[in-house]
N, C-alpha and C positions, 0 to 999 in steps of 0.2 A: 742723910736720907737712910732710913732703915730698909735694907733690901731683904725681902723674903721671897721664897719660891711662889707664894700666893700673889705677891706684888708683881712678880715677873709674868705669871700666867695671865693675870688681869690686864697688865700693860700690853702684852703681845695681842691679846684679844681686842683691846681698844685700838691698837694699831692695825687691826684687820689682818693679822697674820695668823692663819689657821695652822696649827701645828700639833705636835704630840708631846707626851711627858718627857721623852728623851731630850728633845730640843729645849724645852722649858727648863729642865734641870741643868743642862749645859750652860745656858745663858745665865741662870742664877749663880752658878759656881764661878763663872767668868767674872761676874760683877762682885760677888762676895769675896773671892780670893784675889781680885785684881790681877788676873792672869789673861794673856792673850788666848783666843780660841781659834784653832785651825779647823775650818769646815771643808771637808772634801765631799765629792759626789759628782754625778754626771752634770754636764752643762745644762742649765735650764731647770734645775730641780728646786731652785729657790734659795740658794746659799746667800747671794747678795742681799736678798730681801730680809734676812735675819738682821744684818747690820742696820738697814733702814728702819726696821721695826724697833730695834733697841734705841735708836736715836729718837724715834717718835715717842717711845715709852718714857724716856728719862725726864723731860724732853731736852734734847740738845742738838748741836750741829753735827752733821755727818760730813767728815772729811775723807775724800776718796782718792786713793792712789791706784790707778789702773796700770798693772804691770804689763810689760811687753819685752820681747827680746832686744837686748841692747840698752835697757833702762840703766842709767847710772846715778851716782849720788847727786850730781848737779840737778838732774831733772826731778829727783824725788825729794831733795832736801832744800837747796837754795841756789840761787845764782845772783850775780851782781847785774844791775841794769847798765850794761856797758854803754849803750847809746846815750842814756841820760848822764852817765859819768863823763863821757867824752864832751858833751855839750857844756857841762859845768867847767871842765878843764879848759876848754877853749875860751870860755867867757872870762874865767879868772886869770888865765895866763895873759890875756889881752890887757888886764889891769895890773899886771906885774906881780901877781900873787906867788908866794913861795910854795914849793912842792910840799913841804912839811905841813903848812897850813891847809893846803888844798887836799891832801890825803885824808886829813881829819874829817873833811866834809864828805868827800865822795865815797868813803868807806864807813858810812853810817846807815842807820835803819832806813833812812829816806831813799837809799839807792839799792836796798836789798829786796830781791824778789823771792818771797816765801813760796816754796813748793809744799805739797801736802804734809810731808813728815815734819818739817819745821813749823808749819802752821798748827799742827796738832800739839806740838810741844809748847809753843809760845802762847797758845790760847789762854785767856784769863780764866776760863772755866773748862770743866771736863767735856771733851768731845768724844765722839765715836770715830775711830780711825779705821777705815776699811782699806785693807791692802788686798785688792781684788786680783785673782788669778796669779798668785805668786809663782805657780809652776811655769809661767811663761817667761819669768825673769831669769837671768843668768845666775849661776851658782856664786859668782863673785858678788853680785848684789845681795844675794841671800846672806852671805857672810857679813856684809856691812850691816844688814838689817838686824842680825843677831846682837851686835854690840849696842845698837840703839834701843832694842827692846829690853836689854838688860838694865840700862841706866836711865833711859829716857832723858838724855841730855846730848847736846851737840856742841862741838867746839868750832867756832868760827875764828880763824886766826886774827882777823881785824877787829873783832868785837868781843872775843873771849868765849867762855862757856855759857851756854843757854840751857837752863834746866826747866823741866816741866813744872808749871804752876800747879796743875792738877793732872794726875796720871790718866792718860786717855784710855778709853775702852777700846781694845784692839781686836779686830776681827780679820782673819786672813782666810781667803778662799782658794781652793785648788780644784781644777778639773782632772787632776792626775795626769797631765801631759808628760810629766817627768816626776821622779821620786823627790820628795822633799827631804832635806838632810835630817839625820838623827838629832843633830844639835838644835835645830829649830823645833823639831817635834818635842824635845824635852822641855822647852820653854813654854809650850802651849798646852792647853786642854784640847782634846780631840773630839770632833763630832762628824759623823758621816750622815749626809742627807741624801736619800734616794728620792726618786719620783714618788709622789704620794699614792696611797692606795685608792681604790675606787671611791670609797665613802668619803675620804678626806678631800679628794679632788672634787667630788660632787658638792661638798660644802663650800669649797673655794669658788666654784662656778656660781653657786647660788648667791654667794656674798658679792662677788665682783660683777656678775652679769644678772642682776635681779629681774631683767625683762624677759629672760629665757624661761619658758615653761618648766615647771619643776620636774615633770616626767621626762622632758627632753634633756634637761640637765643631767639627770641620772643616766640616760642613754648615752649622752656625750662622754661622760666620765668612763663608762664601761667600754665604749668604742676606743677612746684614746689609750686606755690601759691595754687593750688587745693589740693596737697598732704598735705600741712600744715593745711588744714581744716578738715582732717580726724581724728583728735584726737589721733595722734600717740604717742607712748611712748617718742620718741625723734624726733620732727620735724626737717627737714634738716636745717642746718645753712647756712649762705651765703657762707662760706668757702667750705662747702660740695657741695653746688650748683655749685660753680666754678670748683671744682674737677670733678664733674659729667660731666660738659660741656667739660672739657679737655678730659675726657674719651670718650665722643661722637666724638670728633675730632680724637682721636687716633684710634677709632674703625671704622672711616670713615662712620659714620651713617649720612644719608642724609634725613631721614624721621623719625619723632618721632611717629612711630606706636607702637602697643602693644608689638611686638617682640623686638623692639629697647628699649622700656622702661624696659622690663624684663632683657635685656642683661647686663646693667650696674648699676642695682639697689644697688648692694653691695657697690658702691662708695657713693651713696646718703643716704642710710639708714643703721643704725648700729645695729639694733635689728631684729632678725629673725621674730618675730611676726609682727613688722612694715612692713617688706619686704613682708611677706605673705599677709597682708591686702592690700597693694598697688598692688601686683601682681594679686590678685583676682579682682581688679577693673581696671586693666591695659587697657582693651578694652574700657570701658566707659570713662576713663581719656583721652585716645588717641583720642576718638571720639569728645571730647570737643575742640580739636585743630581746628581752622578755616582752 
């Protein structure tokens, strides 16, 4: 497949991912150079959606590894199906099978549980591997990941070395809960995605919530942009903005005045102190709408 920047721009558009030139170029280079891309930015700014859009664009399967504290190689790479192995051992031992013959069966692909990293490597076609919120994983796991991203191969003692049939497209995301190592950064292209500007978010709302009045969509985008500047505990994500806009449609709200703002804030904001702060400023925020 001939990957061009124009192909990427049109592909992201077909996947309904509204973005800017910086993101388009980063995705193009990640595909053209076959390098992982590390996407950083605030939670809810649309980082994960980039991987989903790439998978839809190619098109191919999205394999997702959700990182968390304590994630280890076994959970990310592979495990043996111990329960199934035990049942096979009990059945074969009852028939007098030798351990040498038995071990050849129970340590085979039939008893292997592929986790996301191994699945991405052994897939017969290129997939998009999303390593989501890498900043939540421990530094030890990050070090293991470095080796895998360098060679795209895995050694399983019982089965040998398994190499990637097709090098996966790798997208890592980080909310910057901790600093990512310099070693990992060197292996990746870097992209920072912030919350969209008013006009870009208006386009997103218009695309994803077509039933919302065009004027109200513009007002909603301006309102959310103003709310994000209030220093809240959790600024609203793009997904929460869209849910809030869908709520406005369901509530048949025609004007974004202070009463309308207070009515559906529970959809947009998820902490009571954030809600109280916005409610106290509802009149002034509503007055900013043209």
